[in-house]
C-alpha positions as CSV (number, residue, x, y, z in Angstrom):
1,X,-3.7,20.4,13.6
2,X,0.1,20.0,14.4
3,X,1.9,17.3,12.4
4,X,2.7,15.5,15.7
5,X,-1.1,15.2,16.3
6,X,-2.1,14.6,12.7
7,X,-2.3,11.0,11.3
8,X,0.4,10.2,8.8
9,X,-2.0,8.0,6.7
10,X,-5.7,8.0,6.9
11,X,-7.7,5.7,4.6
12,X,-11.5,6.0,4.3
13,X,-13.8,3.6,2.5
14,X,-11.1,2.4,0.2
15,X,-12.4,-0.1,-2.5
16,X,-10.4,-1.9,-5.2
17,X,-12.4,-4.3,-7.3
18,X,-11.0,-6.2,-10.3
19,X,-12.8,-7.2,-13.4
20,X,-12.4,-10.9,-14.3
21,X,-13.9,-13.5,-16.7
22,X,-15.8,-15.0,-13.7
23,X,-17.2,-11.6,-12.5
24,X,-16.1,-8.7,-10.2
25,X,-13.5,-9.6,-7.6
26,X,-13.8,-7.4,-4.4
27,X,-10.2,-7.5,-3.3
28,X,-10.3,-4.4,-1.0
29,X,-13.9,-3.7,0.2
30,X,-14.5,-0.5,2.2
31,X,-11.4,-0.4,4.3
32,X,-10.8,2.3,6.9
33,X,-7.3,2.7,8.5
34,X,-5.3,5.2,10.3
35,X,-1.5,5.1,10.8
36,X,0.4,7.7,12.9
37,X,3.9,9.0,12.6
38,X,6.7,6.7,13.8
39,X,4.2,3.8,14.1
40,X,4.5,0.3,12.7
41,X,1.4,-1.5,11.8
42,X,1.3,-5.2,10.9
43,X,-1.5,-6.5,8.6
44,X,-2.3,-10.2,9.0
45,X,-4.5,-12.7,7.3
46,X,-4.6,-15.8,5.1
47,X,-3.5,-15.8,1.5
48,X,-6.0,-14.1,-0.7
49,X,-7.6,-11.9,1.9
50,X,-6.5,-8.7,0.2
51,X,-3.3,-7.6,2.0
52,X,-1.2,-7.1,-1.1
53,X,-4.1,-5.6,-3.0
54,X,-4.4,-3.1,-0.1
55,X,-0.7,-2.0,-0.7
56,X,-1.3,-1.7,-4.4
57,X,-4.3,0.5,-3.8
58,X,-2.3,2.8,-1.4
59,X,0.6,3.0,-3.9
60,X,-1.7,3.1,-7.0
61,X,0.2,0.2,-8.6
62,X,-2.9,-0.9,-10.5
63,X,-3.3,-3.4,-13.2
64,X,-5.5,-2.8,-16.3
65,X,-8.5,-4.9,-15.2
66,X,-9.6,-2.4,-12.4
67,X,-13.3,-2.3,-12.1
68,X,-13.7,0.0,-9.0
69,X,-11.0,2.2,-7.3
70,X,-12.5,4.7,-4.9
71,X,-12.3,6.2,-1.4
72,X,-9.9,8.7,0.3
73,X,-6.2,8.2,1.1
74,X,-5.0,11.1,3.2
75,X,-1.2,11.5,3.6
76,X,-0.3,14.2,6.0
77,X,-3.9,15.6,5.5
78,X,-3.6,15.6,1.7
79,X,-6.0,13.6,-0.3
80,X,-3.6,11.9,-2.7
81,X,-6.5,10.2,-4.5
82,X,-7.2,13.6,-6.1
83,X,-3.7,13.7,-7.8
84,X,-3.3,12.6,-11.4
85,X,-1.1,9.5,-12.1
86,X,1.8,11.6,-13.1
87,X,1.5,13.9,-10.0
88,X,1.2,10.8,-7.8
89,X,4.4,9.4,-9.3
90,X,6.3,12.5,-9.0
91,X,5.2,13.7,-5.5
92,X,4.3,10.5,-3.6
93,X,5.5,7.2,-4.8
94,X,9.1,6.5,-3.8
95,X,9.2,10.1,-2.4
96,X,6.8,9.9,0.6
97,X,5.8,6.2,0.4
98,X,8.1,3.5,-0.8
99,X,7.8,-0.3,-1.1
100,X,9.7,-3.4,-0.3
101,X,7.9,-5.9,-2.6
102,X,7.3,-9.5,-1.9
103,X,10.2,-11.6,-3.0
104,X,12.3,-8.4,-3.0
105,X,15.6,-10.4,-2.9
106,X,14.8,-11.6,-6.5
107,X,13.7,-8.1,-7.7
108,X,17.2,-6.7,-8.1
109,X,18.6,-6.4,-11.5
110,X,21.4,-9.0,-12.0
111,X,23.3,-6.9,-14.5
112,X,23.5,-3.6,-12.5
113,X,25.6,-3.0,-9.4
114,X,23.4,-2.7,-6.3
115,X,24.8,0.7,-5.4
116,X,23.5,2.1,-8.7
117,X,20.1,0.5,-8.3
118,X,19.7,1.9,-4.7
119,X,20.8,5.4,-6.0
120,X,18.3,5.3,-8.9
121,X,15.3,6.7,-6.9
122,X,17.4,9.8,-5.8
123,X,18.6,10.4,-9.4
124,X,14.9,10.2,-10.6
125,X,13.1,12.1,-7.9
126,X,15.7,14.4,-6.3
127,X,17.6,15.4,-9.4
128,X,21.0,15.3,-7.6
129,X,24.3,14.3,-9.1
130,X,25.4,10.7,-9.1
131,X,28.2,11.3,-6.6
132,X,25.8,12.8,-4.0
133,X,23.3,10.0,-4.7
134,X,26.0,7.4,-3.9
135,X,26.9,9.1,-0.8
136,X,23.3,8.9,0.4
137,X,23.2,5.3,-0.7
138,X,26.2,4.6,1.6
139,X,24.2,6.2,4.5
140,X,21.1,4.1,3.7
141,X,23.4,1.0,3.6
142,X,24.8,2.0,7.1
143,X,21.2,2.0,8.5
144,X,20.5,-1.5,7.3
145,X,24.0,-3.0,8.0
146,X,25.5,-3.3,4.6
147,X,29.2,-2.5,4.2
148,X,29.9,0.6,2.0
149,X,32.1,-1.5,-0.4
150,X,29.0,-3.5,-1.4
151,X,28.1,-0.5,-3.7
152,X,30.2,-2.1,-6.5
153,X,28.8,-5.6,-6.0
154,X,26.1,-7.4,-8.1
155,X,23.0,-9.0,-6.7
156,X,24.2,-12.6,-7.4
157,X,27.3,-11.9,-5.2
158,X,25.1,-11.3,-2.1
159,X,23.4,-13.7,0.2
160,X,19.6,-13.6,0.5
161,X,19.7,-11.7,3.7
162,X,22.1,-9.1,2.2
163,X,19.9,-8.7,-0.9
164,X,16.9,-8.2,1.4
165,X,18.9,-5.5,3.3
166,X,19.7,-3.9,-0.1
167,X,16.0,-3.8,-1.0
168,X,15.2,-2.2,2.3
169,X,17.9,0.4,1.7
170,X,16.4,1.2,-1.7
171,X,13.0,1.9,0.0
172,X,14.8,4.0,2.7
173,X,17.2,6.1,0.5
174,X,14.7,8.9,-0.2
175,X,13.8,9.3,3.4
176,X,10.0,8.5,2.9
177,X,7.4,9.0,5.6
178,X,6.2,5.5,5.1
179,X,7.7,2.2,4.0
180,X,5.3,-0.6,3.0
181,X,7.0,-4.1,3.4
182,X,5.1,-7.1,1.7
183,X,6.4,-10.3,3.2
184,X,9.9,-9.0,3.9
185,X,11.1,-12.2,5.6
186,X,9.6,-14.9,3.3
187,X,12.0,-17.4,1.9
188,X,14.6,-16.5,4.5
189,X,15.9,-18.9,7.2
190,X,14.9,-18.3,10.8
191,X,18.2,-16.6,11.8
192,X,18.2,-14.2,8.8
193,X,14.5,-13.4,9.5
194,X,15.5,-12.3,13.0
195,X,18.3,-10.3,11.7
196,X,16.0,-8.5,9.2
197,X,13.5,-7.7,11.9
198,X,16.3,-6.3,14.0
199,X,17.3,-4.1,11.1
200,X,13.7,-2.7,10.7
201,X,13.5,-2.0,14.5
202,X,16.8,0.0,14.3
203,X,15.7,1.8,11.2
204,X,12.4,2.8,12.9
205,X,14.3,4.1,15.9
206,X,17.0,6.0,13.9
207,X,14.8,7.6,11.2
208,X,11.3,7.8,12.8
209,X,10.0,6.1,9.6
210,X,6.5,4.5,9.8
211,X,6.0,1.0,8.5
212,X,3.1,-1.1,7.2
213,X,4.2,-4.7,7.4
214,X,2.2,-7.3,5.4
215,X,3.0,-10.8,6.6
216,X,1.9,-14.3,7.5
217,X,4.6,-14.6,10.2
218,X,2.7,-13.6,13.3
219,X,5.7,-14.4,15.6
220,X,8.2,-12.2,13.7
221,X,5.7,-9.3,13.3
222,X,5.2,-9.0,17.0
223,X,8.7,-7.8,17.4
224,X,8.2,-4.7,15.3
225,X,4.4,-3.9,15.5
226,X,2.8,-1.1,17.4
227,X,-0.6,-1.8,16.0
228,X,-2.2,-4.9,14.4
229,X,-4.8,-5.1,11.7
230,X,-6.5,-8.3,10.6
231,X,-7.9,-8.7,7.1
232,X,-10.5,-11.3,6.0
233,X,-12.2,-11.6,2.7
234,X,-11.2,-8.1,1.6
235,X,-12.2,-6.3,4.8
236,X,-10.5,-5.2,8.0
237,X,-12.1,-7.3,10.9
238,X,-9.9,-6.0,13.8
239,X,-7.7,-3.0,14.6
240,X,-5.9,-3.2,17.9
241,X,-2.8,-2.2,19.7
242,X,-0.1,-4.8,19.4
243,X,0.3,-5.2,23.3
244,X,-3.4,-6.2,23.4
245,X,-3.7,-8.1,20.2
246,X,-0.9,-10.7,20.6
247,X,-2.2,-11.5,24.1
248,X,-5.9,-11.2,23.8
249,X,-7.3,-10.8,20.2
250,X,-10.9,-9.8,19.9
251,X,-12.3,-11.1,16.6
252,X,-13.0,-14.9,16.5
253,X,-10.9,-15.1,13.3
254,X,-8.0,-13.3,15.0
255,X,-8.3,-15.7,18.0
256,X,-8.0,-18.6,15.6
257,X,-5.0,-17.0,13.9
258,X,-3.2,-16.6,17.2
259,X,-4.2,-20.2,18.3
260,X,-2.5,-21.6,15.2
261,X,0.9,-20.2,16.3
262,X,3.1,-22.5,18.2
263,X,4.3,-21.0,21.5
264,X,7.1,-21.9,23.9
265,X,6.0,-23.7,27.1
266,X,2.4,-24.2,25.9
267,X,0.8,-27.7,26.5
268,X,-2.0,-27.3,24.0
269,X,-1.3,-28.2,20.4
270,X,-1.7,-25.3,17.8
271,X,-5.2,-25.2,16.3
272,X,-6.3,-24.9,12.7
273,X,-9.2,-22.9,11.2
274,X,-11.8,-25.2,9.7
275,X,-13.2,-24.5,6.3
276,X,-11.8,-22.1,3.8
277,X,-12.1,-18.3,3.1
278,X,-15.0,-17.3,0.7
279,X,-14.3,-16.6,-2.8
280,X,-14.0,-12.8,-3.4
281,X,-16.1,-13.3,-6.5
282,X,-19.0,-14.8,-4.5
283,X,-19.1,-13.4,-1.0
284,X,-21.7,-14.6,1.5
285,X,-24.2,-12.2,3.0
286,X,-23.7,-10.9,6.5
287,X,-20.5,-11.5,8.3
288,X,-18.0,-13.1,5.9
289,X,-16.4,-15.2,8.7
290,X,-19.8,-16.6,10.0
291,X,-19.6,-19.9,7.9
292,X,-16.3,-20.8,9.8
293,X,-17.2,-19.3,13.2
294,X,-18.0,-21.3,16.3
295,X,-19.9,-18.3,17.8
296,X,-22.3,-17.8,14.9
297,X,-25.8,-16.7,15.8
298,X,-28.8,-15.1,14.1
299,X,-27.4,-11.5,14.0
300,X,-24.5,-12.7,11.9
301,X,-26.7,-12.8,8.9
302,X,-26.3,-9.0,8.9
303,X,-22.9,-7.5,8.0
304,X,-21.5,-5.8,11.2
305,X,-19.8,-2.4,11.1
306,X,-16.3,-1.9,12.5
307,X,-17.3,-1.5,16.2
308,X,-15.6,0.2,19.0
309,X,-14.4,-2.4,21.5
310,X,-12.2,-0.3,23.8
311,X,-9.5,2.4,23.6
312,X,-7.9,2.2,20.1
313,X,-9.7,-1.1,19.6
314,X,-12.1,-1.8,16.9
315,X,-13.7,-5.2,15.7
316,X,-16.0,-6.2,13.0
317,X,-18.1,-8.7,15.1
318,X,-21.6,-8.6,16.7
319,X,-20.2,-10.2,19.8
320,X,-18.8,-6.7,20.6
321,X,-22.0,-4.7,19.7
322,X,-22.2,-3.2,23.2
323,X,-18.4,-2.2,23.3
324,X,-17.6,-5.3,25.5
325,X,-14.1,-6.5,25.3
326,X,-14.9,-10.2,25.2
């Protein structure tokens, strides 16, 4: 299969469970996901649904209390789950997949110049000289709108928005195939959020980089996303094209999420989702959203599969068992 036709990232039955004093916590529970080249996917869901744990599973940034870590993660057709930790660190992490972590603007070292911090992945993984690494750092700065003379500045000398751009430049500098962004606009004012999203759109156009965007900000994510995925209680409950999802989501949980977002020129007040998500330590049988769902019926006592609901549309809900786009 040609690279243009082959998926960039294909996840099959990925599971990440943690061992706790209260029992086994099923943070990522049998997730299947496909991302193509030059595609941006937004992953939405309430806090604690497993979004950040999914990124940790993809990047193999695992704590010591892992109970279960299994499945397949294919990157350009290669099953990277078969690599040793050292092979993964050398061949994949920060080479083919990089990360902009949550609260990235506070993750920079305050006693090192930002130029040296952005150049470090090149020095570690590419083995090039410092002068050449700084030249590539300037190019990464250009992509994200940071002036070249900021190479010699420290993080405390930059605004929150500029620190966020530097963090994105650090993820971009090795020219990875995929950048994962975990809440890249959190703790930023509305205007700065818009500027950061414009930076990401420009980077996507100029570099053909793919993105996975983890966020609570549905409005901001709609500016970048080609695809939308919704997580609930450790599982994906909907995969959809962005143009359809933001207009007509399929899963009852997705519909409630969209109804909670204020919209211009709408008469109705934003809605809220009654109840609370289940504990990942004690999950209910059947559909995990059923206790909060207004459409619950007898079949919901059985856990549904991720059902086909149309072209490039999948939904984990019995309401779509016949492929109806309801």
